[in-house]
Each structure stands twice: as C-alpha cells, then as structure tokens.
C-alpha positions as CSV (number, residue, x, y, z in Angstrom):
1,X,251.4,-57.9,4.8
2,X,249.0,-58.5,1.9
3,X,249.5,-57.2,-1.5
4,X,248.4,-53.6,-1.9
5,X,248.2,-53.1,1.9
6,X,249.8,-50.0,3.4
7,X,253.3,-50.8,4.8
8,X,253.7,-51.3,8.5
9,X,256.5,-51.9,10.9
10,X,257.0,-53.6,14.2
11,X,259.5,-52.6,16.8
12,X,260.4,-53.4,20.4
13,X,260.2,-50.6,22.9
14,X,262.7,-50.8,25.8
15,X,261.2,-48.3,28.2
16,X,262.4,-47.0,31.5
17,X,259.9,-47.8,34.2
18,X,260.1,-46.1,37.6
19,X,257.2,-46.0,40.1
20,X,258.1,-42.7,41.6
21,X,260.9,-40.4,42.9
22,X,263.5,-42.3,44.7
23,X,262.1,-45.7,43.6
24,X,264.3,-48.2,41.8
25,X,263.9,-48.2,38.0
26,X,264.5,-50.7,35.3
27,X,264.0,-51.1,31.5
28,X,261.0,-53.2,30.4
29,X,260.5,-54.4,26.8
30,X,257.2,-53.9,25.0
31,X,256.4,-55.2,21.5
32,X,254.7,-52.7,19.3
33,X,253.4,-54.4,16.1
34,X,251.8,-53.4,12.8
35,X,252.4,-49.7,13.2
36,X,252.0,-47.1,10.5
37,X,255.3,-45.4,9.6
38,X,253.4,-42.1,9.5
39,X,252.5,-42.4,13.2
40,X,254.3,-40.1,15.6
41,X,256.4,-41.4,18.4
42,X,253.8,-40.3,21.0
43,X,251.0,-41.9,19.0
44,X,252.9,-45.1,19.2
45,X,253.2,-44.7,23.0
46,X,249.4,-44.2,23.0
47,X,248.9,-47.4,21.2
48,X,251.2,-49.3,23.5
49,X,249.4,-47.8,26.5
50,X,246.0,-48.8,25.1
51,X,247.2,-52.4,25.0
52,X,248.7,-52.2,28.5
53,X,245.4,-50.8,29.9
54,X,243.4,-53.6,28.2
55,X,245.6,-56.2,29.8
56,X,245.2,-54.5,33.2
57,X,248.8,-53.3,33.4
58,X,250.1,-49.9,34.4
59,X,250.4,-47.6,31.3
60,X,253.7,-45.8,30.6
61,X,253.7,-42.3,32.1
62,X,255.0,-39.7,29.7
63,X,254.5,-36.0,29.4
64,X,252.8,-34.3,26.5
65,X,250.6,-31.3,25.7
66,X,250.5,-29.6,22.3
67,X,252.1,-32.4,20.2
68,X,253.2,-29.7,17.7
69,X,256.7,-29.0,18.9
70,X,255.7,-25.8,20.8
71,X,255.3,-26.6,24.5
72,X,258.5,-28.6,25.1
73,X,256.9,-31.1,27.5
74,X,257.4,-34.2,25.4
75,X,261.0,-34.6,26.5
76,X,262.3,-38.1,25.9
77,X,265.7,-39.6,25.2
78,X,265.3,-41.9,22.2
79,X,268.1,-44.3,21.5
80,X,270.5,-42.1,23.5
81,X,269.5,-38.8,21.9
82,X,267.3,-36.1,23.4
83,X,264.1,-36.0,21.2
84,X,265.4,-38.8,18.9
85,X,267.5,-39.2,15.8
86,X,266.4,-36.1,13.8
87,X,267.7,-32.6,14.1
88,X,265.4,-29.6,14.8
89,X,262.4,-31.5,16.0
90,X,260.8,-32.4,19.4
91,X,259.9,-36.0,20.5
92,X,256.3,-35.4,19.3
93,X,257.6,-34.5,15.8
94,X,259.6,-37.7,15.5
95,X,257.8,-40.3,13.3
96,X,258.2,-44.0,13.0
97,X,259.5,-43.7,9.5
98,X,262.8,-42.6,11.2
99,X,263.2,-46.3,12.3
100,X,263.4,-49.7,10.7
101,X,261.2,-52.7,11.0
102,X,262.5,-54.9,13.8
103,X,264.4,-52.1,15.6
104,X,264.8,-52.1,19.4
105,X,264.1,-48.5,20.5
106,X,265.3,-47.5,23.9
107,X,263.2,-44.8,25.6
108,X,264.2,-43.1,28.8
109,X,263.7,-39.8,30.6
110,X,266.0,-36.8,30.5
111,X,268.9,-37.6,32.8
112,X,270.0,-34.7,35.0
113,X,270.1,-34.1,38.8
114,X,268.1,-30.9,38.5
115,X,265.4,-32.9,36.6
116,X,264.3,-35.6,39.0
117,X,262.2,-38.4,37.7
118,X,258.5,-38.1,38.7
119,X,257.4,-41.4,37.2
120,X,258.6,-43.5,34.2
121,X,259.4,-40.9,31.5
122,X,258.2,-37.9,33.3
123,X,260.7,-35.5,34.9
124,X,260.2,-32.4,37.1
125,X,261.7,-29.4,35.3
126,X,260.6,-26.8,37.8
127,X,264.2,-25.7,38.0
128,X,263.7,-24.0,34.6
129,X,260.7,-22.2,36.0
130,X,262.7,-20.9,38.9
131,X,265.4,-19.6,36.6
132,X,262.7,-17.9,34.5
133,X,261.1,-16.4,37.5
134,X,264.4,-14.9,38.7
135,X,264.7,-12.5,35.7
136,X,262.9,-13.6,32.5
137,X,260.6,-10.6,32.4
138,X,260.5,-6.9,31.7
139,X,259.0,-3.9,33.5
140,X,256.2,-2.8,31.3
141,X,253.0,-0.9,31.9
142,X,249.7,-2.8,31.8
143,X,246.7,-1.9,29.7
144,X,246.4,-1.5,26.0
145,X,249.1,-2.8,23.6
146,X,251.7,-0.2,22.8
147,X,252.2,1.1,19.3
148,X,254.4,-1.4,17.4
149,X,256.6,1.3,16.0
150,X,257.0,3.3,19.2
151,X,260.4,1.8,19.9
152,X,262.3,1.2,16.7
153,X,264.4,-2.0,16.8
154,X,267.2,-2.6,14.3
155,X,266.4,-5.6,12.1
156,X,269.6,-7.5,13.0
157,X,268.7,-7.2,16.7
158,X,265.0,-8.1,16.1
159,X,266.1,-11.2,14.1
160,X,268.5,-12.3,16.9
161,X,265.9,-11.8,19.6
162,X,263.4,-13.9,17.7
163,X,266.0,-16.6,17.2
164,X,266.6,-16.7,21.0
165,X,262.9,-16.5,21.8
166,X,262.3,-19.8,20.0
167,X,263.5,-21.6,23.1
168,X,260.6,-23.8,24.4
169,X,262.3,-24.8,27.6
170,X,262.3,-28.5,26.9
171,X,265.6,-29.2,28.6
172,X,267.2,-31.1,25.7
173,X,270.3,-28.9,26.1
174,X,270.7,-30.1,29.7
175,X,270.1,-33.8,28.8
176,X,272.7,-33.6,26.0
177,X,275.4,-32.0,28.1
178,X,277.7,-34.3,30.0
179,X,277.7,-31.7,32.8
180,X,274.0,-31.1,32.7
181,X,274.6,-27.4,31.9
182,X,271.6,-25.1,31.4
183,X,273.7,-22.4,29.7
184,X,271.9,-22.6,26.4
185,X,268.5,-22.2,28.0
186,X,269.6,-19.3,30.2
187,X,271.5,-17.7,27.3
188,X,268.4,-17.8,25.1
189,X,266.1,-16.3,27.8
190,X,268.6,-13.6,28.7
191,X,269.5,-12.7,25.1
192,X,266.0,-12.4,23.7
193,X,265.1,-9.7,26.2
194,X,268.6,-8.1,26.4
195,X,268.6,-7.5,22.6
196,X,265.4,-5.4,22.8
197,X,264.9,-1.8,24.1
198,X,262.1,-3.0,26.4
199,X,264.6,-5.3,28.2
200,X,267.2,-2.7,29.1
201,X,265.9,-1.6,32.4
202,X,266.5,-5.0,34.1
203,X,269.4,-6.0,31.8
204,X,272.1,-6.3,34.5
205,X,269.8,-7.5,37.3
206,X,268.3,-10.1,34.9
207,X,271.6,-11.8,33.9
208,X,273.0,-11.8,37.4
209,X,269.8,-13.2,39.0
210,X,269.2,-15.9,36.3
211,X,272.8,-17.2,36.4
212,X,272.9,-17.2,40.2
213,X,269.6,-19.2,40.2
214,X,270.9,-21.6,37.5
215,X,274.0,-22.3,39.7
216,X,271.8,-22.7,42.8
217,X,269.6,-25.3,41.1
218,X,272.6,-27.6,40.6
219,X,273.2,-27.3,36.9
220,X,276.8,-28.0,35.8
221,X,279.2,-25.8,34.0
222,X,279.5,-25.3,30.2
223,X,282.6,-26.7,28.5
224,X,281.7,-25.5,25.0
225,X,281.4,-28.9,23.3
226,X,278.1,-27.8,21.6
227,X,276.0,-30.9,22.4
228,X,273.3,-28.4,23.5
229,X,272.8,-26.7,20.2
230,X,273.0,-30.0,18.3
231,X,270.2,-31.4,20.5
232,X,268.0,-28.3,20.6
233,X,264.7,-28.9,18.7
234,X,264.7,-25.2,17.7
235,X,268.4,-25.2,16.7
236,X,269.2,-22.3,18.9
237,X,272.9,-21.4,18.4
238,X,275.5,-21.8,21.0
239,X,276.7,-18.3,20.0
240,X,274.1,-17.0,22.5
241,X,276.2,-18.5,25.3
242,X,279.1,-16.2,24.3
243,X,276.6,-13.3,24.4
244,X,275.5,-14.4,27.9
245,X,279.1,-14.6,29.1
246,X,279.7,-11.0,27.9
247,X,276.5,-9.7,29.5
248,X,277.4,-11.4,32.7
249,X,280.9,-10.1,32.9
250,X,279.8,-6.5,32.1
251,X,277.0,-6.8,34.8
252,X,279.5,-8.0,37.4
253,X,281.9,-5.1,36.6
254,X,279.1,-2.5,36.7
255,X,277.8,-3.9,40.0
256,X,281.3,-3.7,41.5
257,X,282.0,-0.1,40.4
258,X,278.6,1.4,41.0
259,X,278.8,1.4,44.8
260,X,282.3,3.0,44.7
261,X,281.0,5.7,42.3
262,X,278.1,6.3,44.6
263,X,280.3,6.7,47.7
264,X,282.7,9.0,45.8
265,X,279.7,11.2,44.7
266,X,278.3,11.3,48.2
267,X,281.7,12.2,49.7
268,X,282.1,15.1,47.3
C-alpha cells in the first residue's frame, strides 16, 4: 500500500460449495485481495464472484435481497456464528472492518435439517413459511384502513408487540440452537399478534396450529440455553418463549375443557 492510499485488507474465504440438494459438499478456499474495510460482507462475495465469472468458474450461490437487514434472506454462518461476529446485525450488515488482514473466514449455510441446502450457501427455509401460514394472521375486514384509535392498546402491550414483530424470519435462531429449535421464531410470531386486541379471535387456534406445524417440520426442542436470542439480528428476547409456553398450555387446557362444557350444556 502506497503512502496516503486508503487502507485495504486481504483475506482468504473458505466457502462451502455444494452443487445441489443431496450432492456432496466441500470447503473451497478463495483469496480476496485489496478489499476496502468499509465493504459489506455481501459486497465482498460479489467481488469474489466477479473474479470467478471472469475466470469461467461457477460463482458462489448465496441468497440476498434488501441488503439492509430487513428481509432476512442473507443467512450465512460466518466463522461458526450465524450472521457473523457482531450482535444485532444480519450478514448484509457485517463489514470487513470486523476482520483482520490475513484472516481465514469460513462461510457456510445455516445447518439444520428443516433448512435443506439448495446450492452452496442457499438454504430452503420454506418450513418457516408453513409455520406462518398455519396461524400467523388475524381475521380482519378488508377495505379502508381502520381508525388508529378505534381499539386502544396499552403502551406496554404495544411495545412488546413491536419488539416481537421485529422478527425477520432469517432462521439464525435455528442455526444457533444445538437442537435446531424454532421456538424463538414461533414465539415472536405468536406473541406479536397475541398481545394485540385484533389477534384475540384466533389466539388459541393460532398457538396450537403453529406449534403443531413447527413440530411437524422437524425442528428440535428448546432447552433454554439462549443461543437463539444471542444470534438474533433483531435481538428478540427469549422471554417470548416463556410467553409462548404459557399461551400454549392455556390453549391446550381450554381445548380440553370446552367440549366437556358443551356436552354438559347440551345435556341440561
């Protein structure tokens, strides 16, 4: 580097390459030289892919969309940590200034049976979509927007609901958990609707359906070691898991007693 030139760094990427589902995979090393420390991790992958393309080699497949930490598609495990070394950011918000010149950076996809590898660093997270479709909605009329103050919401509930609604469905909680549990994701989706008046109509049905679908997709059980909240790019609290457990137990009890109550009423 010449005097007065902007600082740069060079690293070696050790990237998981896999041609497709069920195909054998392996790590391949790629040098990445003279990079700006202000470059994002995904921009670095773009540069590496440009070089691979110019050499006639297959570029590295990785998922991305907004590159602003909103969509959750940029799900990478970087040096063993979902989304990389920094807390509260997604892979696209990880910058090369987080690494040192000469580092070897290991990049791999999220590892979980419900998230099968599609190609290289891309995984299929449709299991999350199926959980969401099972109950992550409310019954509401269509048409014009309702008056904002028509249904008063206590500020404490509104704040908690907003905290839970930050979940971007990236799957870092699953990748960080040794059991590949999706409890933090489900807890966030159940809680942000269950805390609001508009979500009460389906409250019991929602939690029962989403937990049943989560189990059916092959996610593991929660052991409360809090890797999930530590890896979450939105820092969603594991306290929502306790809320989910309470809601689930109450819904199970109500479902068990309602048929008995209906029979007793009919018999009278």
